[in-house]
C-alpha positions in Angstrom: 134.8 55.3 155.1 137.0 58.0 157.0 139.3 55.0 157.8 139.7 54.0 154.2 140.5 57.6 153.2 143.1 57.7 156.0 144.7 54.5 154.7 144.6 56.0 151.2 146.4 59.1 152.4 149.0 56.8 154.2 149.6 54.9 151.0 150.0 58.4 149.0 152.4 59.8 151.4 154.5 56.8 151.4 154.7 56.8 147.6 155.4 60.4 147.4 158.2 60.0 150.0 159.8 57.2 147.6 159.6 59.5 144.8 161.0 62.4 146.7 163.9 60.6 147.9 164.8 58.7 144.8 164.1 61.0 142.0 167.7 61.9 141.3 168.6 58.3 140.9 167.1 58.5 137.6 169.9 60.2 136.1 172.5 57.9 137.6 174.5 55.5 135.3 175.6 52.2 135.7 178.2 51.7 138.6 180.0 48.8 140.3 178.2 45.6 139.8 175.9 47.0 137.3 178.5 47.0 134.7 178.9 43.2 135.1 175.4 42.5 135.4 174.0 44.7 132.7 176.5 46.1 130.3 178.7 42.9 130.0 176.0 40.3 130.4 175.3 38.7 127.0 172.1 37.0 128.5 170.5 40.6 128.1 171.0 40.6 124.2 168.0 39.6 122.2 170.0 37.2 119.9 170.7 35.1 123.0 168.0 32.3 123.6 165.8 33.1 126.7 166.2 29.6 128.0 169.8 30.4 128.6 168.8 32.7 131.6 167.7 29.4 133.4 171.2 27.8 133.2 173.4 30.9 133.7 174.0 32.8 137.0 173.2 36.4 137.8 176.3 37.7 135.9 175.8 35.3 132.7 178.2 32.8 133.5 177.1 29.2 133.1 176.2 27.6 136.7 178.3 24.4 136.3 181.5 26.3 135.8 183.8 26.8 138.7 184.1 30.7 138.1 180.4 30.9 138.4 179.4 33.2 141.4 176.4 30.7 141.8 173.8 33.6 142.2 170.8 32.1 140.4 168.3 34.8 139.9 166.8 34.2 136.4 163.5 36.3 136.8 165.6 39.4 137.9 167.8 38.8 134.9 164.5 38.5 132.6 163.5 42.1 133.9 166.8 43.5 132.8 166.4 41.7 129.4 163.1 43.4 129.2 164.8 46.8 129.8 167.3 46.2 127.2 164.6 45.2 124.7 162.8 48.5 125.4 165.7 51.0 125.5 168.8 49.1 125.4 171.5 50.7 127.8 169.6 53.9 128.5 170.0 54.0 132.2 166.9 55.9 133.1 164.5 53.2 132.5 166.6 50.8 134.7 166.6 53.2 137.7 162.8 54.1 137.2 161.8 50.4 137.4 163.9 50.2 140.5 162.1 53.2 142.1 158.8 51.9 141.2 159.7 48.5 142.6 160.6 50.0 145.9 157.4 51.9 146.2 155.5 48.5 145.7 157.3 46.9 148.5 156.8 49.7 150.7 153.0 49.5 150.1 152.9 45.6 150.4 154.9 46.0 153.7 152.4 48.4 155.0 149.5 46.0 154.2 151.4 43.3 156.1 152.2 45.4 158.9 148.4 46.0 159.3 148.1 42.2 160.2 149.9 42.9 163.5 150.0 46.7 164.1 147.4 49.4 163.9 147.1 51.6 161.0 149.3 54.5 162.3 152.0 52.2 163.4 152.0 50.2 160.3 152.2 53.7 158.3 155.1 54.6 160.5 156.9 51.2 159.6 156.4 51.6 156.0 157.3 55.2 156.1 160.7 54.4 157.8 161.2 51.5 155.3 160.7 54.0 152.7 163.2 56.5 153.6 166.0 54.3 155.5 169.3 55.0 154.0 170.5 51.4 154.3 168.1 50.7 151.0 170.2 53.5 148.9 172.3 50.7 147.4 169.4 48.4 146.7 167.3 51.1 145.0 169.8 53.1 143.2 172.1 50.2 142.2 170.4 48.4 139.1 171.5 45.1 140.6 169.7 46.0 143.9 166.4 45.1 141.9 166.9 41.6 142.9 166.2 42.5 146.6 163.1 44.5 145.6 161.5 41.7 143.4 162.4 38.9 146.0 160.8 41.1 148.8 157.5 41.6 146.9 156.9 37.9 146.4 158.2 37.3 149.9 155.5 39.7 151.3 152.9 38.2 148.9 153.6 34.6 149.9 153.3 35.6 153.7 150.0 37.2 153.2 148.7 34.4 151.1 149.6 31.8 153.7 147.9 33.8 156.4 144.8 33.1 154.4 145.5 29.3 154.3 145.2 29.2 158.0 143.5 30.3 161.0 143.0 29.8 164.7 142.1 26.1 164.9 140.7 26.1 161.6 140.9 23.6 158.4 143.6 23.9 155.7 142.8 26.4 152.9 144.7 24.4 150.1 144.3 27.1 147.5 146.2 29.8 149.3 148.5 27.3 150.4 149.4 26.2 146.9 149.5 29.9 145.9 152.0 30.4 148.6 154.4 27.8 147.3 154.2 29.4 143.8 155.0 32.7 145.3 157.9 31.3 147.3 159.3 29.7 144.1 158.9 33.1 142.2 160.8 34.9 145.2 163.6 32.3 145.1 164.0 32.7 141.5 164.4 36.7 141.9 167.0 36.1 144.9 167.9 33.2 146.9 167.0 34.4 150.3 163.3 34.6 149.1 163.0 30.7 150.1 163.3 32.2 153.8 159.7 33.1 153.8 159.0 29.5 154.6 160.5 29.7 158.0 158.7 33.1 158.5 155.2 31.2 157.5 156.0 28.4 160.0 156.4 30.8 162.8 153.4 32.5 161.7 151.4 29.2 161.9 152.6 28.3 165.4 152.7 31.6 167.3 150.2 33.9 165.4 147.5 31.8 163.7 147.4 29.0 166.4 148.5 31.4 169.2 150.5 28.7 170.9 152.6 29.4 173.8 156.1 28.3 174.6 154.9 26.4 177.6 152.1 24.7 175.6 154.9 23.5 173.0 157.2 22.4 175.9 154.2 20.1 177.2 153.9 18.7 173.9 157.3 18.0 173.3 157.7 16.5 176.8 154.8 14.1 176.0 157.0 12.7 173.4 160.1 12.4 175.7 158.1 10.4 178.0 156.9 8.1 175.4 153.2 9.2 175.4 152.8 11.7 172.7 149.9 13.9 173.1 149.2 15.8 170.0 146.2 18.3 170.1 143.8 18.5 167.2 145.0 22.0 166.0 148.6 20.8 165.8 147.7 18.0 163.4 146.6 20.6 160.7 149.5 22.9 161.5 152.0 19.9 161.1 150.3 19.3 157.7 150.5 22.9 156.6 154.3 23.3 157.8 155.1 19.9 156.4 153.8 20.8 153.0 156.0 24.1 152.9 158.9 22.4 154.5 158.7 19.6 152.0 158.4 22.2 149.1 161.4 24.0 150.6 163.6 20.8 150.4 162.3 20.2 146.8 163.4 23.8 145.8 166.8 23.4 147.8 167.3 20.2 145.7 166.7 21.9 142.6 168.8 24.7 143.5 171.8 22.5 144.3 171.2 20.5 141.0 171.4 23.7 139.1 174.5 24.6 140.9 176.2 21.3 140.0 176.5 20.5 143.9 179.4 23.0 144.1 179.8 26.1 146.6 181.2 29.3 144.9 185.1 30.1 145.3 185.8 33.2 147.0 189.2 34.7 147.5 190.8 36.2 150.6 190.1 39.6 149.2 186.3 39.1 149.0 186.0 37.7 152.5 189.1 37.6 154.6 187.3 36.0 157.3 186.2 33.0 155.3 190.0 32.0 154.8 190.8 32.5 158.5 191.6 29.7 161.0 189.6 29.2 164.2 188.9 31.2 166.5 189.4 34.4 164.1 186.9 33.0 161.7 184.2 32.4 164.1 184.7 35.4 166.3 184.7 37.7 163.3 181.6 36.1 161.6 179.8 36.7 164.8 181.1 40.3 165.2 179.5 40.9 161.8 176.0 40.5 163.3 176.2 43.7 165.6 177.7 45.4 162.7 174.9 44.9 160.7 172.3 45.7 163.4 174.4 49.1 163.9 174.0 49.8 160.3 170.1 49.7 160.7 170.2 51.6 164.1 172.8 54.4 162.7 173.3 54.2 159.0 175.9 57.2 159.1 178.9 55.2 158.0 177.6 53.5 154.8 180.2 52.2 152.3 179.9 50.9 148.8 182.5 48.2 149.3 183.1 46.4 152.5 185.6 43.8 151.0 189.2 43.1 151.9 190.3 44.8 155.2 187.6 47.1 155.8 186.7 45.4 159.0 189.8 43.8 160.7 189.6 40.3 161.9 188.9 39.5 165.5 191.7 37.3 166.2 191.7 36.8 169.9 189.0 36.4 172.7 190.7 39.4 174.4 189.5 41.8 171.4 187.3 44.3 172.8 184.9 43.9 170.1 183.8 40.7 171.6 182.0 42.8 174.1 179.6 44.2 171.4 179.1 40.5 170.1 178.2 39.6 173.6 175.9 42.5 174.1 174.2 41.7 170.8 173.4 38.1 171.9 172.4 39.1 175.3 169.8 41.5 174.0 168.6 38.8 171.4 168.0 36.3 174.4 166.1 39.1 176.3 164.1 39.8 173.2 163.1 36.1 172.7 162.4 35.6 176.3 160.1 38.4 176.4 158.3 37.3 173.1 157.8 34.0 174.3 156.8 34.7 177.8 153.2 35.3 177.2 150.7 35.2 174.2 149.0 38.5 173.3 148.8 41.0 170.2 152.0 42.8 171.1 154.0 39.5 171.7 152.8 38.2 168.3 154.0 41.4 166.7 157.4 41.1 168.2 157.7 37.4 167.1 156.9 38.2 163.6 159.1 41.5 163.7 162.2 39.4 165.0 161.5 36.5 162.6 161.5 38.8 159.7 164.7 40.3 160.9 166.7 37.2 161.5 165.5 34.5 159.1 165.9 36.5 155.7 169.4 37.5 157.0 170.7 34.0 157.7 171.8 33.0 154.2 174.1 36.1 154.1 175.4 35.8 157.7 178.5 33.7 156.9 177.3 31.4 159.9 176.5 28.4 157.9 178.5 28.7 154.7 180.8 31.6 153.4 179.5 34.2 151.1 181.4 36.7 148.8 181.4 39.8 150.9 182.1 40.9 154.6 179.1 43.2 154.7 176.5 44.2 152.0 174.0 46.8 152.6 171.7 45.7 150.1 171.0 42.3 151.7 169.6 44.2 154.6 166.9 45.2 152.4 164.5 42.4 153.6 165.6 42.1 157.0 165.2 45.9 157.7 161.4 45.1 157.5 161.6 43.4 160.8 163.5 46.3 162.3 161.1 48.9 160.9 158.2 46.9 162.7 160.1 46.9 166.0 160.6 50.9 165.8 156.9 51.2 164.9 155.8 49.0 167.6 158.0 51.1 170.1 156.2 54.3 168.7 152.9 52.5 169.4 154.0 51.9 173.0 155.1 55.5 173.4 151.7 56.6 172.4 149.9 54.2 174.8 152.3 55.2 177.6 151.3 59.0 176.8 147.5 57.9 177.3 148.4 56.0 180.6 150.1 58.9 181.9 146.8 60.1 182.9 147.0 57.5 185.8 150.4 59.2 186.9 148.9 62.5 186.6 145.9 62.2 188.7 147.6 59.9 191.2 150.2 62.7 191.8 147.2 65.0 192.5 146.2 62.9 195.3 149.5 63.1 197.0 148.8 66.8 197.7 145.0 66.7 197.7 143.1 64.1 199.6 139.8 66.1 199.9 139.0 66.4 196.1 136.6 63.6 195.2 137.2 64.3 191.6 140.8 63.1 191.8 139.7 60.0 193.4 137.3 59.6 190.3 139.7 60.5 187.7 142.2 57.9 189.0 139.5 55.3 189.1 138.6 56.2 185.4 142.3 55.8 184.3 142.3 52.4 186.0 139.1 51.6 184.3 140.8 52.2 180.8 143.2 49.6 181.7 140.6 47.3 182.8 142.0 47.2 186.4 138.4 47.2 187.9 139.0 45.9 191.3 141.8 48.8 191.8 139.2 51.3 190.1 136.4 50.4 192.7 138.6 51.3 195.6 139.1 54.7 194.4 135.4 55.2 193.5 134.4 54.2 196.8 137.0 56.5 198.4 135.4 59.3 196.3 131.9 58.7 197.4 133.1 58.8 201.1 135.1 62.0 200.7 132.0 63.6 199.0 128.8 61.7 200.2 126.4 63.7 198.0 128.3 63.3 194.9 125.7 61.5 192.6 128.5 60.8 190.0 130.7 59.1 192.4 128.0 56.4 193.6 127.2 55.8 190.0 130.7 55.1 189.2 130.8 52.7 192.3 127.5 51.0 190.9 128.9 50.8 187.4 132.2 49.1 188.7 130.3 46.6 190.8 128.0 45.7 187.7 131.3 45.2 185.6 132.4 42.6 188.3 129.1 41.0 188.1 128.1 41.8 191.6 124.6 42.9 190.9 123.3 43.4 194.6 126.0 45.7 195.5 125.7 47.7 192.1 121.8 48.0 192.7 122.5 49.4 196.2 125.1 51.9 195.0 122.7 53.1 192.3 119.9 53.4 194.9 122.0 55.6 197.2 122.7 57.9 194.0 118.9 58.1 193.3 118.3 59.0 197.1 120.3 62.3 196.5 117.9 63.6 194.0 114.9 65.7 195.1 111.9 63.6 195.3 109.4 63.4 192.4 105.9 64.3 193.6 103.3 62.7 191.6 101.0 65.1 189.7 103.4 68.0 189.9 106.1 69.0 187.5 109.6 68.5 188.4 111.1 72.0 188.9 114.7 71.0 189.8 117.2 71.1 186.9 118.8 67.9 186.6 121.9 67.2 184.4 121.5 64.5 181.9 124.4 62.7 183.0 123.0 62.3 186.5 119.9 60.9 185.0 122.0 58.0 183.8 121.7 56.4 187.1 118.1 55.5 186.3 119.0 54.2 183.0 121.8 52.1 184.7 119.5 50.8 187.3 116.9 50.0 184.8 119.5 48.1 182.6 120.5 46.2 185.6 117.0 45.1 186.9 115.7 44.4 183.3 118.2 41.3 183.4 115.4 39.8 185.4 112.4 39.2 183.3 110.1 39.4 186.3 111.4 43.1 187.0 110.7 44.6 183.6 108.0 46.7 185.0 110.1 48.0 187.7 112.8 48.9 185.0 109.8 50.7 183.0 108.9 52.7 186.1 112.4 53.7 186.7 112.7 55.0 183.0 109.2 56.7 183.3 110.6 58.6 186.4 113.7 60.0 184.5 111.6 61.1 181.7 109.3 62.9 184.0 112.3 64.6 185.4 113.6 65.8 182.2 111.0 65.4 179.2 113.8 65.9 176.6 115.8 62.9 178.1 116.1 61.2 174.7 118.0 58.3 176.1 115.1 57.6 178.4 112.8 57.2 175.7 115.5 55.0 173.8 115.8 52.6 176.7 112.2 52.7 177.7 111.4 51.4 173.9 114.0 48.6 174.5 112.1 47.5 177.7 108.8 47.5 175.7 110.3 45.3 173.2 111.4 42.7 175.9 107.9 43.0 177.3 106.6 42.1 173.8 104.7 45.6 173.6 105.9 46.6 170.3 103.4 49.3 169.4 104.3 51.0 172.5 108.1 50.6 171.7 107.2 52.3 168.4 105.7 55.2 170.2 108.8 55.6 172.7 111.1 55.7 169.6 108.9 58.2 167.9 109.0 60.5 170.9 112.6 60.3 171.0 112.8 61.4 167.4 110.6 64.4 168.5 113.7 65.8 170.2 116.4 64.3 168.1 115.1 63.8 164.6 118.6 63.0 163.3 119.4 60.2 165.8 120.4 57.4 163.5 120.2 54.8 166.6 116.4 55.7 167.0 115.6 55.3 163.1 117.3 51.9 163.4 115.5 50.8 166.4 112.3 51.6 164.8 113.4 49.5 161.8 114.0 46.6 164.1 110.7 46.7 165.8 108.9 47.2 162.4 110.7 43.9 161.2 109.6 42.1 164.2 105.8 43.3 163.7 106.1 42.0 160.1 106.2 45.5 158.5 109.3 45.1 156.2 108.4 48.1 154.0 108.3 50.4 156.9 111.5 48.8 158.5 113.3 49.5 155.1 112.3 53.2 155.2 113.8 53.2 158.7 116.9 51.8 157.9 117.3 54.2 154.9 116.5 57.1 157.2 119.1 56.0 159.6 121.8 55.8 156.8 120.6 59.3 155.7 121.7 60.8 159.0 124.7 58.4 159.5 126.0 56.7 156.3 128.4 54.6 158.2 125.8 53.3 160.8 126.9 49.6 160.8 123.7 48.0 162.0 121.6 49.9 159.4 124.0 48.9 156.7 124.0 45.2 157.6 120.1 45.1 157.9 119.3 47.0 154.8 121.8 44.8 152.9 120.1 41.7 154.1 116.5 43.1 153.1 118.0 44.0 149.6 119.4 40.5 149.3 116.4 38.7 150.4 114.0 40.8 148.5 115.0 38.7 145.3 115.2 41.8 143.0 118.3 41.5 140.9 118.2 45.4 140.6 118.9 45.7 144.3 121.9 43.4 144.4 124.5 45.9 143.5 123.5 48.2 146.1 123.5 45.2 148.7 127.0 44.3 147.3 128.1 48.1 147.8 126.9 48.2 151.5 128.4 44.9 152.4 131.7 45.9 150.8 131.6 48.9 152.9 131.0 46.8 156.2 133.8 44.7 154.9 136.3 47.4 154.8 135.4 48.6 158.3 135.9 45.1 159.8 137.1 42.5 157.5 137.0 40.0 160.2 133.1 40.2 160.4 131.9 36.8 159.8 128.3 37.8 159.3 129.2 40.2 156.5 131.0 37.3 154.6 128.0 35.0 155.2 125.7 37.5 153.6 127.8 38.0 150.7 128.0 34.2 149.9 124.2 34.2 150.2 124.3 37.2 147.7 126.6 35.2 145.4 124.2 32.2 145.6 121.4 34.2 144.3 123.6 35.4 141.5 124.5 31.6 140.9 128.4 32.7 141.2 128.8 29.5 143.3 132.6 29.9 143.2 132.5 33.2 145.0 129.8 32.1 147.1 132.0 29.1 148.3 134.9 31.4 148.8 132.8 33.8 151.2 131.3 30.9 153.2 135.0 29.5 153.8 136.1 32.8 154.8 133.3 33.2 157.3 134.0 29.8 158.7 137.8 30.6 159.1 136.4 33.6 161.1 133.8 31.9 163.1 134.5 28.0 162.9 131.0 27.3 164.5 128.8 29.5 162.4 125.6 27.2 161.9 124.3 28.8 158.6 127.5 29.1 156.9 128.5 25.6 157.4 125.2 24.2 156.2 124.8 26.3 153.4 128.3 25.8 152.2 127.8 22.0 152.5 124.4 22.5 150.5 126.3 24.4 147.9 128.9 21.9 147.4 126.5 19.0 147.0 123.8 20.5 145.0 125.2 23.3 142.9 129.0 22.2 142.5 128.4 18.4 142.6 131.3 17.9 145.1 129.3 16.1 148.0 132.5 14.6 149.3 134.1 18.0 149.9 130.9 18.7 151.8 131.4 16.1 154.3 134.0 17.9 156.6 131.7 21.0 157.0 128.7 18.8 157.8 130.8 16.8 160.4 131.8 20.1 161.9 128.1 21.3 161.7 126.8 18.2 163.5 129.6 18.3 166.2 128.4 21.7 167.3 124.8 21.2 166.6 124.1 17.5 166.6 120.1 18.1 166.3 120.4 20.2 163.1 117.6 18.5 160.9 118.6 19.9 157.7 122.1 18.9 158.3 121.3 15.4 159.4 119.1 15.2 156.3 121.9 16.2 153.9 124.4 14.0 155.7 122.3 11.1 155.4 121.7 11.8 151.6 125.6 11.7 151.2 125.9 8.7 153.2 123.5 6.8 151.0 124.4 8.2 147.7 128.1 8.7 148.0 129.7 7.1 151.0 127.6 4.2 150.8 127.4 4.0 154.7 123.7 2.7 155.2 124.0 2.4 159.0 125.1 5.9 159.2 122.4 7.2 157.0 119.8 5.1 158.9 121.0 7.1 162.3 120.7 10.4 160.5 117.2 10.0 159.5 116.2 8.3 162.6 117.4 11.2 164.5 115.5 13.7 162.4 112.4 11.5 162.7 112.9 11.7 166.6 113.0 15.5 166.3 110.4 16.0 163.7 108.0 13.0 163.9 105.9 14.4 160.9 108.8 15.0 158.7 107.7 13.2 155.5 111.0 13.4 153.5 112.8 11.9 156.5 110.5 9.1 156.9 110.6 8.4 153.2 114.6 8.7 153.2 114.7 6.0 156.0 112.5 3.8 153.8 115.1 4.1 150.9 117.7 3.2 153.2 115.8 -0.2 154.0 115.5 -0.6 150.2 119.3 -0.2 149.7 119.8 -2.8 152.6 117.6 -5.1 150.6 115.1 -5.4 153.6 111.9 -5.2 151.2 109.4 -6.1 153.8 110.6 -3.6 156.2 110.7 -0.8 153.4 107.2 -2.0 152.2 105.8 -1.5 155.8 107.8 1.9 156.0 106.6 3.1 152.8 102.9 2.3 153.7 103.2 4.2 156.7 104.5 7.2 154.9 101.9 6.9 152.1 99.4 7.1 154.6 101.0 10.3 156.2 101.0 11.9 152.7 98.6 10.2 150.4 98.9 13.1 147.9 102.6 12.4 147.3 102.8 10.5 143.8 106.6 9.6 144.2 105.9 7.8 147.5 103.2 5.8 146.0 105.4 5.0 143.1 108.3 3.8 145.2 105.7 1.6 147.3 104.6 0.1 144.2 108.1 -0.8 143.2 108.9 -2.3 146.4 105.6 -4.4 146.3 106.6 -5.5 142.9 109.9 -6.4 144.1 108.5 -8.5 146.8 106.1 -10.3 144.5 108.8 -11.2 142.1 111.0 -12.5 144.8 108.1 -14.5 146.1 107.4 -16.0 142.8 111.0 -16.7 142.0 111.3 -18.4 145.4 108.2 -20.5 144.8 109.6 -21.6 141.2 112.8 -22.6 142.9 110.9 -24.9 145.3 108.8 -26.5 142.7 111.9 -27.1 140.5 113.5 -28.7 143.6 110.5 -30.9 144.1 110.2 -32.1 140.6 114.0 -32.9 140.6 113.6 -35.0 143.6 110.5 -37.0 142.4 112.6 -37.8 139.2 115.4 -38.9 141.0 113.1 -41.3 143.0 111.2 -42.7 140.1 113.4 -42.9 137.1 111.6 -45.7 135.4 108.3 -43.8 135.2 109.9 -40.6 133.9 108.4 -40.6 130.6 104.9 -41.2 131.9 105.2 -38.6 134.5 106.3 -35.9 132.0 103.3 -36.8 130.0 101.0 -36.3 132.8 102.8 -33.0 133.9 102.5 -31.2 130.7 98.7 -30.6 130.8 99.1 -30.2 134.6 101.7 -27.5 134.2 99.4 -25.5 131.6 96.5 -25.7 133.8 98.8 -24.3 136.8 100.2 -21.7 134.8 96.8 -20.4 134.0 95.6 -20.4 137.6 98.7 -18.4 138.6 98.0 -15.9 135.9 94.2 -15.3 137.1 95.6 -14.9 140.7 97.9 -12.2 139.7 95.3 -10.4 137.8 92.9 -10.6 140.6 95.5 -9.0 143.0 96.3 -6.3 140.6 92.7 -5.4 140.4 92.5 -5.2 144.2 95.5 -3.0 144.4 94.3 -0.8 141.9 91.1 -0.3 143.6 92.7 0.3 146.9 94.8 3.0 145.6 92.3 4.4 143.0 94.6 3.8 140.2 93.5 3.0 136.9 93.9 -0.6 135.7 96.1 0.2 132.8 98.7 2.3 134.8 102.2 1.5 133.9 104.7 0.3 136.5 106.7 3.3 138.2 110.3 3.6 137.5 113.1 2.0 139.5 113.6 3.3 143.0 116.7 5.3 142.5 116.2 9.0 144.1 116.3 9.5 147.8 114.1 12.4 147.9 111.8 14.2 145.4 113.3 16.7 143.2 110.7 19.1 143.8 111.3 19.4 147.5 115.1 19.9 148.1 116.6 21.2 151.4 116.2 24.9 151.5 119.1 27.4 152.2 119.3 28.7 155.6 119.0 32.4 155.9 121.2 34.7 157.6 120.8 35.0 161.4 118.1 37.3 162.8 119.0 40.9 162.6 121.0 42.4 165.6 118.8 43.7 168.3 118.4 47.4 169.1 121.5 49.7 169.1 123.8 49.7 172.1 122.3 52.4 174.0 124.1 52.0 177.2 124.4 55.4 178.9 128.1 57.0 179.1 129.8 56.7 182.4 130.0 59.8 184.6 
C-alpha cells in the first residue's frame, strides 16, 4: 500500500510541476506557425467537410499539390477543429489542451520507465521530462500538439507490445493487433510516430527475449555457413517483428500514396545544407547531430527559428566543428559497445533509452531525406525521453555507488587498523551485499583469527560457507561459535545473559542440519537449548515449530507457535504459521481466523493475503468474492509479475462465469511462468468446455504435456480433442493408453479408449473393451448403453454379411441351371419363408438371453447412437491453485 501511495505522490508532483511550469502559457496568443495552422487553415471551419482533413496537409493544402508541405497529421488537425468548434479562435482553450496533453505524456512516460527502472529513477526521468526547456516550443506553441499527441500513442503502442511478448513465450495476438492500431493513430498525429515499430523490434530482441549480441552473431553465422540454426524463441520473435514490419511497410505505402509519391520542395532559406554540394551537405548534416544533443544537455541557447544561416555550413574537413562530430560518433560507439557487451537489467535500460533517443529522431535528421528546417526544438520532444531515461539511470547509479561506498570506507579503515575484527566483518558484509561471497569469506575468516572469541565472526564464517554450499565447513564454524557460550547445565537455569543475535547460531545450525531428514531430532535439540538459554527467544519457538511440521508433529508445532505468541502477540508471521498448520490439520475455520489475525497486525502480510484470498475463493460463497478480489488486487499491486496471483484471479473469474477475464488472467500467468501446470490445464479446459474453442486449447495442452507428460487430466482432454476435433485417432489412443498405464482403474479413460476403437470401426475390439469397462463399473448406465449399441452394430454387420453371401450363392446357382430357374423359384419361396421365420425366432431368443444377462426388461428400447466420448455428468474437474506456501521465511538475521 505504501508503494502505491508513493507512486501516486510521484504522479501528483509531476502533474503539479507541469501546471506550475506552463500555467503562464494559457494567456499566450497564436505565434509563428500557429497562424498558418490555426488562423489561416480553412479545414478548421465547420462548413468544410471533415473528410477534407484526410486529403489535406497539416496547413490545409491538398497533399497532391506541389506547394504542399506533405505534413500529413489529420488527427491533430481534428483536435484543432474541435477547439475551433468550442471556442473558435480563443487561444486559451488551445493552450490548455497542450498543457494537459504534456502532463499525460509525462505520466505515461513514467509508467513506461517503470518497465526498465526503479520507481524513484522513473520519477526522476518523468520530472526531468516535465521541466526540460527543450519542450517549451512543443508545449506553448499550438502546432506542437502534434508532438504530444504522437508521443501519447507512441508510448501506449510500446506498452501494448510489451504485453504481446515475453521471455520465450507465445504470441499475444490481441495486444499485438492493438499495437498496430496505436501505431497507426500515432502516425496520423505526426509522421515520426511510426518509428515506435523499430523501438518495439529492439524491445522484442534485447529486452523480451534477452538475446545477447554474441548469440545473434552465432545465429547469423549459421546462415552464412549455409547451415541455418534458428532457436525456437526466435521463430515467434520473427513472426511478431515481421507482423510489425509488414504493417509498417503498408502504412508507408499508404503515406506515399497520399503524398502523391512526391517529396516536398524546400528552398535554400529553409534548409541551406539541403541545397549544398558534397562534402558540405554531408558534413553539415552530421554536425547537426551533436548540435541537437547539446541542446538536450545544455538548453541555454534556444531559438524560435534556426533556418537560413543560423548554423553556417561545414564546408571543409579542416573545419574545427568536425571534431565535435567525431566526438559524438565516438561516444555513440562506446555506448553501443557497452550496452551490447552483456545482458542484464542495466544494459537493457540503456538499450531502450538509446533506442528511444535515436529512432524517433531519424526522420528529422536530414540523413536520409531533407526536411524543411535546420534545427527544430519541438522535434526533440519524443527523442528527449531516451535522454531523460539515461540521466535517470545515471542518477540511480550514483545512489548505488553511494551505497557501495561502505566498502571503500571500511576498506580504508583496515589500512590504519588491522587489529579490529569489526572492520574485517564490515568489509565482509559490504562484499556480501555485492554477492562477492568468496572475497567476503576471506575477511570473515580474518576477523575470527584477529578476535578468536568473537561469536559473531564465527557465525559470519559459517553463514558464508552455507551460502557457498559448503555444508561441512559451515557446520564446523557454527560449532566453534557455540563452544564460546558458557555451558548449559541440565536442571539448572541459565544465568548468563546472552544477546539474541548470538543465539542465532543455534538457529543457523538447526536450519543447516534440518536439511537432512534423519537429523531433525538433532535440530530440535539445538533449538530447545537456545530457548532454555533465553525463554523469551521468540525466533527459537518459531523455528522449532517449523521443525515440528517437518517431523509431522502438527499439534506440537501449534504449541510452539502459541508459546511464541505469548511473548509477541502481534507477530503476523506466527499467526500465519498457525494458519498453515491448521490448514494441514484440516481445520479450515481456525486457519481462516489465524490469517485474518495476521492481517490485523500486518495488513500487507503477503502470504496471509494470498492464502486468505484462496480460502475466500474456494469457499464458494459469492459474497466473499469481492473481498478475495480486493486482496488479490493488492497483491497484484505489490508484485504485478506474481504468476500465482493471476492464476487465482483466473479461478475467481471462472467461479463468476466471466470466462473472458479468466482467460486473460490464465494467459498472463503463463506469460510470467510458462510451465505453470494448473494454469495451462485450466486455460485449455476453459477454452474447450466453456468457450467452445477447443482448437485454441491445443497449444496449451501440448505445452502442458511437454513439461508434464504424465498429467492424466491433460492427456484425457487432449485425447478428447484428438477424437472430436482433430480426428487424430492414433494420437487419442496413445493419450488414453498412457492414462490407463498411470491409473489402471480410471473408468473414464478405459471407456474413451473403447470409443476410439468404435471410431476406428474395430467393433469386435470395442465390444471386448466395453464389456471389460462394464464389469469395472456395472452401475454406469451410459457404458451399458454404448455396449448395447456396439453389439447391435456387430449383429447388423453379421446379418448383412450373411445376406450378401446367400445372395451370391443364389446368383451362382441360377447361372449354373438357367433352364430350371422357374422350378427353383417355385421351390424357393416356401423355403425362404420358413428360413425367415427361423431367423426371427433365433433373434428373439438371443435378445431374451441378453436381457436376462444384464437384468434389462424385455421391452427396453435400443440406446441412442454412440456419439459422446465421456458422460456429461462426469466432466474433467478444474485444477485448484497450488498448495499454500509453507511457513514464513523466518531465517535469522545475520550478525
